[in-house]
C-alpha positions in Angstrom: 123.1 135.2 77.8 120.7 133.5 75.4 120.6 129.9 74.3 119.0 127.8 71.6 117.3 124.4 71.5 119.4 121.9 69.5 117.5 118.6 69.4 117.4 117.3 73.0 120.0 119.7 74.2 120.3 123.4 74.8 123.2 125.1 73.0 125.1 128.0 74.7 127.6 129.7 72.4 131.1 130.8 73.7 131.9 131.7 76.4 129.3 129.2 77.6 131.9 126.7 78.7 133.9 129.2 80.7 130.8 130.7 82.4 128.8 127.6 83.3 131.0 124.5 83.1 134.4 125.5 84.2 133.1 127.5 87.2 130.0 125.6 88.2 129.9 122.2 86.5 126.9 122.7 84.2 126.6 120.8 80.9 128.9 119.1 78.5 131.6 121.2 76.8 132.0 121.4 73.0 135.0 123.5 72.5 134.3 126.9 74.1 130.6 126.3 73.6 128.4 124.3 75.9 125.5 121.8 75.6 123.0 121.8 78.5 120.3 119.2 79.3 116.8 120.8 79.6 116.9 120.4 83.4 120.2 122.3 83.6 118.9 125.1 81.3 115.7 125.3 83.4 117.8 125.8 86.6 120.0 128.5 84.9 116.8 130.3 83.7 115.3 130.1 87.2 118.5 131.7 88.5 118.4 134.4 85.8 121.9 133.2 84.6 120.3 132.6 81.2 117.9 135.2 79.9 116.1 132.9 77.4 116.2 129.7 75.4 114.8 130.4 71.9 113.0 133.4 73.4 111.5 131.4 76.2 111.9 132.4 79.8 111.8 130.0 82.8 108.0 129.5 82.9 107.5 128.9 79.2 110.6 126.7 78.9 109.6 124.5 81.9 106.2 124.0 80.3 107.7 123.3 76.8 110.2 120.7 78.0 108.0 119.0 80.7 111.0 118.5 83.1 109.3 119.7 86.2 110.0 116.7 88.5 113.7 116.5 87.5 114.0 120.2 87.9 112.6 120.1 91.5 115.2 117.5 92.4 118.0 119.2 90.5 117.3 122.5 92.2 117.1 120.9 95.7 120.5 119.1 95.3 122.1 122.3 93.9 120.7 124.1 96.9 122.4 121.5 99.1 125.8 122.3 97.6 126.1 119.5 95.1 127.2 119.7 91.5 125.3 117.2 89.4 124.8 116.1 85.8 122.0 114.5 83.8 122.7 110.8 83.4 123.2 110.9 79.7 125.5 108.5 77.8 128.7 110.4 77.1 127.9 113.2 79.6 129.2 111.3 82.6 132.4 109.2 82.7 131.4 105.6 83.5 134.6 105.3 85.5 133.0 107.8 87.9 130.9 104.9 89.3 134.0 104.1 91.5 135.3 100.7 92.5 132.3 100.1 94.8 129.8 100.5 91.9 130.7 98.2 89.0 127.8 99.2 86.9 127.7 102.2 84.5 127.6 105.5 86.3 124.4 106.3 84.5 122.5 103.0 84.5 118.8 103.5 85.3 119.5 106.9 86.9 118.2 110.3 85.8 120.8 112.4 87.6 124.4 111.8 88.7 125.5 113.6 91.8 129.1 114.3 92.5 130.6 114.5 96.0 130.5 117.9 97.7 133.5 120.0 96.5 133.9 117.9 93.3 132.4 118.2 89.8 132.1 116.2 86.6 135.8 116.6 85.9 136.9 114.6 89.0 135.7 111.1 88.1 133.8 110.5 91.4 130.1 109.8 91.9 128.3 110.2 95.2 124.7 109.3 94.2 123.0 107.9 91.1 119.4 109.3 91.4 116.2 108.0 89.9 113.4 110.7 89.9 109.9 109.5 90.6 106.5 111.0 91.2 104.6 109.4 94.1 102.1 107.7 91.7 104.6 106.1 89.4 106.0 102.6 89.7 109.5 101.3 89.3 110.5 97.8 88.4 112.6 95.9 91.0 115.3 95.5 88.3 115.6 99.3 87.9 116.2 99.7 91.7 119.3 97.6 91.3 120.9 100.2 88.9 120.0 103.4 90.8 121.4 103.7 94.3 119.1 106.6 95.2 115.4 107.4 94.6 114.2 111.0 94.8 110.4 110.8 95.2 108.4 114.0 94.5 105.0 113.9 96.2 101.9 115.8 95.1 102.9 118.8 97.2 106.4 118.9 95.6 108.1 117.7 98.8 111.1 115.5 98.3 111.9 112.2 99.9 115.3 110.5 99.3 115.6 106.8 99.6 118.9 104.9 99.5 119.0 101.6 97.8 121.7 99.1 98.8 122.6 95.5 98.2 122.8 94.1 101.8 124.6 90.9 102.8 122.5 89.2 105.5 124.9 86.9 107.4 124.9 85.9 111.0 126.4 83.7 113.7 123.4 81.8 115.0 123.6 78.2 116.0 122.9 75.7 113.2 122.9 72.3 115.0 119.7 70.2 114.5 118.7 66.8 115.7 118.1 63.7 113.6 114.7 62.2 112.7 112.5 63.7 115.4 108.9 62.4 114.8 106.4 65.1 113.7 102.8 65.3 112.5 101.5 67.4 109.6 98.4 69.2 110.9 96.5 71.7 108.7 99.0 74.5 107.9 101.7 73.7 110.5 103.7 70.8 111.8 103.6 69.6 115.4 106.5 68.0 117.2 105.1 66.3 120.3 108.3 65.4 122.0 111.2 67.5 120.5 114.6 68.0 122.0 114.6 71.1 124.1 117.5 72.7 122.2 115.5 72.8 118.9 113.6 75.8 120.3 115.8 77.0 123.2 119.1 77.1 121.3 118.3 77.2 117.5 114.9 79.0 117.7 112.8 76.7 115.6 109.0 76.7 116.1 106.9 78.0 119.0 106.1 76.1 122.2 102.6 75.0 122.4 102.1 76.5 125.8 103.9 79.7 124.7 106.0 79.9 127.9 108.6 77.2 128.1 110.9 75.3 125.7 109.8 72.0 127.3 106.9 70.1 125.7 105.3 70.2 122.3 106.6 72.5 119.6 104.7 74.0 116.7 106.6 74.7 113.4 105.5 76.7 110.4 105.4 74.9 107.1 108.6 76.7 105.9 110.4 75.8 109.1 109.2 72.2 108.9 110.1 71.9 105.2 113.6 73.1 105.9 114.0 70.7 108.9 112.6 67.8 106.9 115.0 68.6 104.0 117.9 68.3 106.5 116.5 65.1 108.0 116.0 66.7 111.4 112.3 65.8 111.5 110.3 62.9 110.1 106.7 63.1 109.0 104.6 60.4 107.3 104.1 62.6 104.2 107.8 63.3 103.9 109.5 66.5 102.8 107.5 66.5 99.6 104.2 66.3 101.5 105.1 69.4 103.6 106.0 71.3 100.4 102.7 70.2 98.7 100.8 71.4 101.7 102.6 74.7 101.6 101.8 75.2 97.9 98.2 74.3 98.6 97.8 77.0 101.3 99.8 79.9 99.7 100.6 79.0 96.1 103.9 79.5 94.4 104.9 82.0 97.1 105.7 79.1 99.3 108.6 78.0 97.2 110.0 81.5 97.1 109.7 81.9 100.9 111.3 78.5 101.4 114.2 79.5 99.2 114.7 82.6 101.2 114.3 80.8 104.6 116.9 78.2 103.5 119.4 80.9 102.3 119.1 82.8 105.6 119.5 79.8 107.8 122.5 78.6 105.8 124.0 82.1 106.2 123.7 81.8 110.0 120.6 84.1 110.3 117.4 83.0 112.0 114.2 83.9 110.2 111.0 84.1 112.2 107.6 85.2 111.0 107.2 88.9 110.2 103.4 88.8 110.1 102.9 91.5 112.8 105.1 93.9 110.8 103.5 93.1 107.4 106.6 91.2 106.2 107.4 87.6 105.5 110.2 87.3 108.1 112.0 89.2 110.8 115.6 88.1 111.3 118.1 87.5 114.1 121.8 87.4 113.2 123.2 85.9 116.4 121.0 83.6 118.4 122.7 81.6 121.2 119.6 81.2 123.4 116.0 82.3 123.3 116.4 83.3 126.9 118.9 86.0 125.8 117.4 86.9 122.5 118.6 90.1 121.0 116.7 92.5 118.8 115.8 91.4 115.3 117.6 93.5 112.7 115.7 93.2 109.4 112.2 92.8 108.1 112.3 90.7 104.9 109.7 90.7 102.2 109.9 88.0 99.5 109.0 89.2 96.0 109.2 88.0 92.5 112.0 89.6 90.3 109.4 91.3 88.1 107.8 93.0 91.0 107.1 96.7 90.5 107.3 99.0 93.5 105.3 102.1 94.1 107.0 104.9 96.0 104.2 105.1 98.5 104.6 101.4 99.3 108.3 101.8 99.6 107.9 104.7 102.0 105.5 102.8 104.1 107.9 99.8 104.4 110.8 102.0 105.3 108.8 104.0 107.8 107.4 100.9 109.5 110.7 99.2 109.7 112.4 102.3 111.1 109.6 102.7 113.7 110.4 99.2 115.1 114.2 99.7 114.9 114.7 97.5 111.9 115.6 97.8 108.3 113.5 96.6 105.4 115.1 94.1 103.0 113.6 92.7 99.8 114.4 89.2 98.6 113.8 89.1 94.8 113.5 85.4 94.3 113.1 83.7 90.9 111.4 80.4 90.2 114.8 78.5 90.5 115.5 79.9 94.0 118.0 82.6 92.9 117.9 85.6 95.2 118.8 89.3 94.7 118.8 91.3 97.9 117.8 94.9 98.1 117.5 97.2 101.1 115.9 100.6 101.1 116.2 103.3 103.8 115.7 107.1 104.2 118.5 109.3 103.1 119.5 112.9 103.8 121.9 114.0 101.0 
């Protein structure tokens, strides 16, 4: 069969619908004819199911339409047994997003993938895929609207990343003392005579001798600001003095990190420094005693909402977190302390 370019679509005359849509889920029907997106036409040309588009074979068509990266992803997912569609308005039923995805089925996606055994006529969506080359960037806001990233590296190998909206909640103890004297020293706060439970039970700070919960306790500035805000510790400079010191040593990031620290503690999650893992925090969902401390579950990076990710940095974060048996979570925190949570992990479709 032959086809023709018609604007940004490829037109296949009857019986195009019967041959390609009804049996294999390609394109958008128009009566008995069929409109194909360039990536679909490229795949049919590659398979020799179409002979040409305006006289162009596969090689010429791929060069003319510049859809190489989407084609590589489209072909891989077809090879894995999925039917899929370009994420064009009107080509995919928005109801196909399902109850769990309240956004449009297309959103910021490039391809919409249907569950195995289903097609565009079934109203169900398995993945909404954004296609990226390894050197591109993607705004954080776009990650919210595409639940899967398909990254094509320079050797045309594919990596799929799942994007989720995690809920970080826990059951850690939240009791704190009242008005414990403390001293602001450089970029930390020292509690010379704290109650033992502050570290041993609720996991604030780090013992000065590093071995026992008895004796002096060192707190980071975010820990100290949170404790001072709740009235648990008392420093001469007050809560405002701790915050000012935090801003002096790390700029506006301090306010973002404090907002995330506060949100995690109030959700029953204990955040501790994630410096050794290149993150802002590592988290514990259920701390009853530091003597029986479980494994931390997440690494948290605090970012501004307008942050742009590179696929290489995402892959590095995901690989590092997986290597230490954790998941990476991103806290997109605005200037007013509002937080959008994202989690990214490897996916095998």
